[in-house]
C-alpha positions in Angstrom: 26.8 -3.1 26.0 23.3 -2.6 24.8 22.5 -0.1 27.6 25.7 1.7 26.8 24.8 1.8 23.1 21.3 3.0 23.8 22.6 5.7 26.2 25.1 6.8 23.6 22.4 7.0 21.0 20.2 9.0 23.3 22.9 11.5 23.9 23.7 11.9 20.3 20.1 12.4 19.4 19.7 15.0 22.1 22.9 16.8 20.9 21.6 16.9 17.4 18.3 18.3 18.6 20.1 21.0 20.5 22.1 21.9 17.4 18.9 22.2 15.5 17.4 24.5 18.1 20.6 26.5 18.2 20.6 26.8 14.4 17.0 27.8 14.3 17.6 30.4 17.0 20.6 31.9 15.1 18.6 32.0 11.9 15.7 33.7 13.6 18.1 36.2 15.2 19.7 37.0 11.8 16.3 37.5 10.3 15.2 39.7 13.2 18.4 41.7 13.0 18.0 42.2 9.2 14.4 43.3 9.6 15.5 45.7 12.4 18.3 47.2 10.2 15.8 47.7 7.3 13.3 49.5 9.6 15.9 51.6 11.3 17.6 52.4 7.9 14.3 53.5 6.5 13.6 55.8 9.4 17.1 57.2 9.2 16.7 57.9 5.5 13.4 59.7 6.1 14.8 61.7 9.0 18.0 62.4 7.1 16.2 63.6 4.0 14.1 65.9 6.1 17.1 67.1 8.0 19.0 67.7 4.8 16.1 69.8 3.4 15.9 71.8 6.6 19.7 72.1 6.8 20.0 73.6 3.3 17.4 76.2 4.2 19.2 76.9 7.5 22.6 77.2 5.9 21.2 79.7 3.4 19.6 81.7 6.2 16.1 81.2 4.7 12.7 81.7 6.2 9.7 79.7 5.1 7.5 81.2 2.4 4.4 83.0 3.5 1.5 80.7 2.6 -1.1 83.1 4.1 -1.1 85.1 0.8 -3.1 84.0 -2.2 -1.8 80.6 -3.5 -0.8 82.2 -6.9 1.4 84.8 -5.2 3.5 82.6 -2.9 7.0 83.9 -3.1 9.9 81.3 -3.0 13.4 82.3 -3.8 17.0 82.4 -2.3 15.5 83.8 0.9 12.2 82.0 1.3 11.9 78.2 1.2 8.8 76.1 0.5 7.1 74.9 3.7 7.6 71.2 4.4 3.8 70.6 4.4 3.1 72.4 1.1 0.9 70.3 -1.1 -1.0 70.7 -4.4 -3.1 68.7 -6.8 -1.4 68.1 -10.1 -2.6 67.7 -13.7 -0.5 65.7 -16.1 0.1 67.2 -19.6 0.1 65.3 -22.8 3.9 64.9 -22.7 4.0 63.6 -19.1 4.9 66.9 -17.4 2.7 68.0 -14.5 1.5 71.4 -13.2 -0.7 72.6 -10.4 -4.2 71.8 -11.6 -5.3 75.4 -10.9 -3.1 76.9 -13.6 -3.9 74.3 -16.2 -6.9 76.1 -17.9 -4.9 79.3 -18.3 -1.8 77.4 -19.6 -4.0 75.6 -22.1 -5.6 78.8 -23.3 -2.2 80.5 -23.7 -0.9 77.6 -25.7 -4.0 77.4 -27.9 -3.6 81.1 -28.8 0.1 80.8 -29.4 -0.6 78.0 -31.8 -3.3 80.0 -33.6 -0.5 82.6 -34.1 1.5 80.0 -36.0 3.8 79.0 -33.2 4.6 75.5 -31.9 5.7 75.3 -28.3 5.7 72.8 -25.4 6.3 72.6 -21.7 9.8 71.3 -21.3 9.7 71.3 -17.5 6.8 71.5 -15.1 6.5 70.3 -11.5 9.6 68.9 -9.9 10.1 67.0 -6.6 12.7 68.0 -4.1 14.8 65.0 -5.4 14.4 66.2 -9.0 15.7 69.6 -8.1 18.6 68.2 -6.1 19.6 66.0 -9.0 19.6 69.0 -11.4 21.7 71.0 -9.0 24.3 68.2 -8.5 24.5 67.8 -12.3 25.1 71.5 -12.9 27.8 71.6 -10.2 29.5 68.5 -11.6 29.6 70.2 -15.1 31.3 73.3 -13.7 33.8 71.2 -11.7 34.6 69.2 -14.8 35.4 72.5 -16.5 38.1 73.2 -13.9 36.2 75.2 -11.2 36.6 74.4 -7.5 33.7 72.9 -5.6 32.9 76.2 -4.0 33.1 78.1 -7.3 31.0 75.5 -9.1 28.3 75.6 -6.4 28.1 79.4 -6.6 27.9 79.4 -10.4 25.2 76.6 -10.4 23.1 78.6 -8.0 22.9 81.4 -10.5 20.9 79.2 -12.8 19.5 76.5 -10.6 17.4 77.1 -7.5 18.5 75.5 -4.3 16.3 72.4 -3.6 13.4 73.6 -1.5 13.3 77.0 -3.1 12.3 76.3 -6.7 9.0 77.5 -8.2 8.9 74.2 -10.1 8.3 72.5 -6.8 5.2 74.7 -6.3 3.8 73.4 -9.6 3.2 77.0 -10.6 6.2 77.4 -13.0 6.8 76.1 -16.5 9.8 76.1 -18.8 8.5 76.6 -22.3 10.5 75.7 -25.4 9.9 76.0 -29.1 9.4 73.1 -31.4 12.3 74.3 -33.5 11.2 72.3 -36.6 8.4 74.8 -36.9 9.2 77.9 -34.7 12.4 79.4 -33.6 13.1 79.9 -29.9 13.4 83.7 -30.4 9.9 83.7 -31.9 8.4 81.8 -29.1 10.2 83.8 -26.4 9.1 87.1 -28.0 5.5 86.0 -28.2 5.5 84.9 -24.5 7.2 88.1 -23.4 4.5 90.2 -25.2 1.4 88.1 -24.3 1.9 85.8 -21.4 0.6 88.3 -18.8 -2.8 88.2 -20.5 -3.2 84.7 -19.2 -1.7 85.3 -15.8 1.9 84.3 -16.4 5.0 86.4 -15.9 8.6 86.0 -17.2 10.0 85.3 -13.8 13.7 85.9 -14.4 14.5 88.9 -16.6 17.9 90.2 -17.3 17.2 93.6 -15.7 16.0 92.0 -12.4 19.0 89.6 -11.8 20.3 91.6 -8.8 16.9 91.2 -7.1 15.9 87.7 -8.1 19.5 86.3 -7.9 18.8 84.3 -11.1 20.2 85.0 -14.5 18.0 85.7 -17.5 15.7 82.8 -18.3 13.4 83.7 -21.2 11.7 80.2 -21.1 10.7 80.3 -17.4 7.2 81.5 -16.7 5.4 81.6 -13.4 1.6 81.8 -12.9 0.6 84.7 -10.6 -3.0 85.3 -11.8 -4.2 87.8 -14.5 -4.6 90.8 -12.3 -1.2 90.6 -10.7 0.4 89.7 -14.1 -1.1 92.8 -15.8 0.0 95.0 -12.9 3.6 93.6 -12.9 3.8 93.9 -16.7 2.6 97.5 -16.6 5.0 98.7 -14.0 7.9 96.3 -14.9 7.9 94.6 -11.5 9.3 91.2 -10.7 7.5 89.1 -8.1 9.8 90.2 -5.3 9.1 93.9 -6.0 5.3 93.2 -6.4 5.2 91.3 -3.1 6.9 94.2 -1.3 4.4 96.7 -2.7 1.5 94.8 -1.2 
């Protein structure tokens, strides 16, 4: 009886040990599977995001912007997308917005002179990431759909005001949306001053009402793009938008 009991005890102990090994193996397998899913998911998201950016450009029939020209004259629009490897150094403004560091001195000089003229203004929008631009586009489309437009109509209308992600000058860090501090200055006062003086500092009003058919974007009196003083003066003198100026070169 004792031998039988001892044998039974030995078997039970061995069985419990096997269960522990089996449990440990299953736990390890689950952890390994979760880790694999996380890694694979991360890779898929990265590849998917890159594919989405490329697919948007492809669907719109876009080429990549020519980066062999001077950095301040890079043309991005409905036909030319920002290259995937485009990079810049950013400077943060006092309100948290950012711009390409190379345009900061000219931007500061322009703002200083505008304030000496009695105006109060600020950069409402500076540099944007691809994700920022996508969020703005989706928000605008949703607004139009909420107003009763179809998805196709809403997308077309949104693209008249919001650049397709990958084609926005804000993503270059070379464009700023400038608004008035309306407690001091009216928007009309600020826009009029910028229209008359911005070229002196190397900035152009990028989207004018008389160039909509060329730029594909409706009038935006707040949107200014840095192109350099020489180019800005030439464009102002001959009433050229950036597309026309680029073609003339």
